[in-house]
N, C-alpha and C positions, 0 to 999 in steps of 0.2 A: 323827620326826614332820615331817608336812607342813602348810604353812599354806595355808589356802584364805581366800575370801572370801565373804560373804554379804550381797544386798543388798536392801532394800525394792524391790521390783518397780516400776517406773517406765518411761517412755517413753525414758530415759535408760540404761537398763539394759544395753542391746548395746554403747553407747558406753563404760559403766563395766567392764562385762568384757572388752571388748577392751583397755582399761588394764590391768586386773588380770593378763592375759595377758602383756602386755610387762613389767610389774613382776617377773614369775616366780610368782604365784599359783598352786597345782595344780588348785584346783578353783572354781568360783563355782557360789554358791545363790541361787535367787531365792524369793522369799516368795511365799504362795497368800493373797494377802487381796483378794478381787475387789470388797470393799466399799470399798476406796481404791487401787486398784493396777490398771493394763490386764491384760489374761491374760497369765498365767504362762508357758503354753506358747508365746504369740506373742514374747514377747519372749526367749524362751532361742531359739527357731528364729531369730529375726533376730541373736542373739547367735553362732549357730554359722556363720553367714554372714559374720561378721567375724572370725573367730578360726579357730585350725589345732590348738592343743594344748590348752589348759585345758579341764579338766572340766566338765560342765553338769549341772544339775538341779536340781527343784524341792524348795524344803526349808523347810517341809514342805507335803505335798499334805494337805488335809483331806478326807476320805472322802464326807463327807456333801453336800459342794458338786457332785459329779458323779458320774454313773454308771462304773461301772468301766470299761466299753468307752471312755468318751471318755477317760480317762486312759491306759487300754493306747495308744489309737490315737496321744494325743499322744506318747507314749512311743517308740512304733515310729516316727513320723514323724521326731521329735529324734534317733534312732538312725540314720537314714538320713540325715540332714545333718551329725551329728558321729560318725562310725562309732567304736565302743572308747570315746569320751568321757561317757557319760549314764550316771546314777546316779540313784535317785529317793527319797526320804524322805518317809513317811508319819507323822502324827498324830492325836491323835484330836481336836484343833481347839482354839486358845487364841484369837489374834487372829481368825483367820478364821472364828470360830464366833460367838463371844462379842459382835463388834462388830457383828452383824447379828441379836441378840437370841437365839441359838440355844445350846443346850447342845451339849457337848462330845460325840462317839460314844463308843459304849461299846465296851470291847476286845473284847468278843465281834464286834460289828459289824466293827471294824477287822480283826479275824482273818478274818472270812470276806471282807470286801473286798479284803486282801491276796492270799488266794488264789484269788480270781476273777480278779486283775488279773494275777497269775504265770500262772496256766493260760491265759489269753489269749494272754500273748504266746509262750506255749510251742507256741500252736497247736490246744488244746485245747478241746473242747467243754465250757462249764462251766455249771452250774446258778446263776440268780439272781434272784432275786424271784419266785418261782414258773415262771420260763421257761429256756430252754437256749439257748444262745447261743457264737458262735465268730468270730474274726478272718476276715472273707471277702475281705480286701483282696490283690485280684490283683497281679501285677508294675506297678511303677510308683505303686503307692500306698502300699506300706509294703514294707519288709525280709522276704523270706522269714521263716518260722516255721519253729524257735524264735528267739526274739529274746532276746537274754542284757543283761539290764538290773540290773545289783544294787539291791536294795532295804535301805534302812536304817529302821529305825522309830524314831521318837522316844518315849522312856520314860522317867521320873521315880522309880517305882516298882517294886514287885515284880511287878505285875500286868502292866505294860508291859514290863518285863525278861523275863517268860516268853514272850510274845508274841514279841518280838525273837528272843530265842535258838531259838523253834521256826521261825520262818518268813524271819527276815531276812539279810541277809549283814553289817550292821553296825547301831550303835546311834548314833542324834542324840540329843543333849542339850544342856541351856543352865543357865544358873543356877549353874555351877561343879560341877554332879551329875556327879562324875567316879566316884562309887564304884565303878559297874557297869562301868564301862571294859574293866575287865580280862578281863571276861568274855566279850568278844568281839574277834576280830580286827581289825575295822575300829570305830573310834569318832570319831566329830565332835562337837567341841566347840564350841558356839556363844558367842560373847563380844562384847558390843555395846561399840563405841567408833569412834573416829577418830583420824587421824594428824594431831598437831599440827604445823605448820609452825614453822619459827626463830624463838624470842621470842614465838611465839603464846599470849594468855594462854586459861586454860580456860575462861573465861566470855565468849568473843569470840562476836560473833553467828554467825560460821560453826560454830564448834563445837558452839554452842548447837542451830543448826538442823540439824546433823549427826547429833551425838551425843544429842541431847534425847529424840528417840522411844524410843531403847532405856532411856535414864533414866526415863522417865515410866514405861515397861513393867514396870520392876523393883517399882514402889510396885503395880500390878497384879498381879505376881506374888507379891509378898510377901502380899498379902492374900489371894488366893485360893488358896496353896499352904502357909498357915499360918506364915507368918514374921511376924516383928514389925513393922510398919510405922512404929511410933513410933520405931524405931531410925535408920530412914534420915532423911536431912537434911530438915527441916519434916514429917517423918512425921504427926506430931500433928495438924498443919493438913490435909494432905491426909485423913485418916481424917475428922477432925471434917466435912469436906465431903462425903465419902460417907455418914455417918450420918445427915447433916440431909436427905437427899434421899429421898422418899418413895419404897416399894419397888411395883414393879406385876410382878403374876403371880409372886411368889416372887422377884425379884429385885431389888437396888439398884440404880439408875441413876447413873450418877456422867458427869462430862464432865472431858476436861483439854485446856487450850489447848498442851499440848507437843508432843502427838501429831499432830494435824493439825487446822486450823481445822474448829469446829463438828463435830468427830468425837464421837458419843456412844458408851459403852463401858459394857457392862454385865459386874457381878461378882455371884456368888451372894451371897443375902441372908445378911449376918453380923448379930452383936448390935450393938444401938448401943452404940457406946462401947468396944466391943473394938478390944484391939490387934492381937492373934493370934487366928487360927482354926484348928481343928484342919485337918491336912492330911490330904486326902483320900488314899486308898490307889490308887493310879494306877499 
């Protein structure tokens, strides 16, 4: 087992990744959350300039946010800056889509997207959205094709696992979902948290600032994926706030102050008063 790091993308991410390399972490992943973060490819490129060994990659990219050529070009550029260190993870979209009022992409869309992305990096001409394209980058603009970039796919259910087994080099998962890990040779499990200093209390301002966003996400994930929100600390209070908020266009709007100031997040409409939702088969 290897220990990697994962960061919410910020202007400090290149420095954080440099520290992670000095501490011996194997890889650094950055979130793809443009509604609250700087561009993930830009921060990874800056991190590549500050590091020599640590693996780098976006974890996870949301396909609906960019044309596949944009992500292929970004992966190619990062591969030139950090040869042999780049991997890319894709997902259907949770925070990166939900926080902008959008739905997650379908698994069929993600399958087609990853096929196009990988085909572009191989130097192939691919069909996309009714047209044909290929990477035209000359020398000095990208490495020569084919460009070998391992791909992981974030999956929490059988549909996603089938796509991962078909197209990916590995599995990217969260929320303790380790049941499928043995079915692929590379499995990355994301765990939210922070490191306590000697004598530091769990409710210290620094810990709340560092680990609070991940803790807040646990409530949203439980609500969205069929968990029992009321089993979490003050979960009934959280759920009551959500259920009091009028829905718009088929979604319930909710707010949370522990994620970031004035951030508005959306979750699928649930039955008022319900503590558990049926889990979608993703």
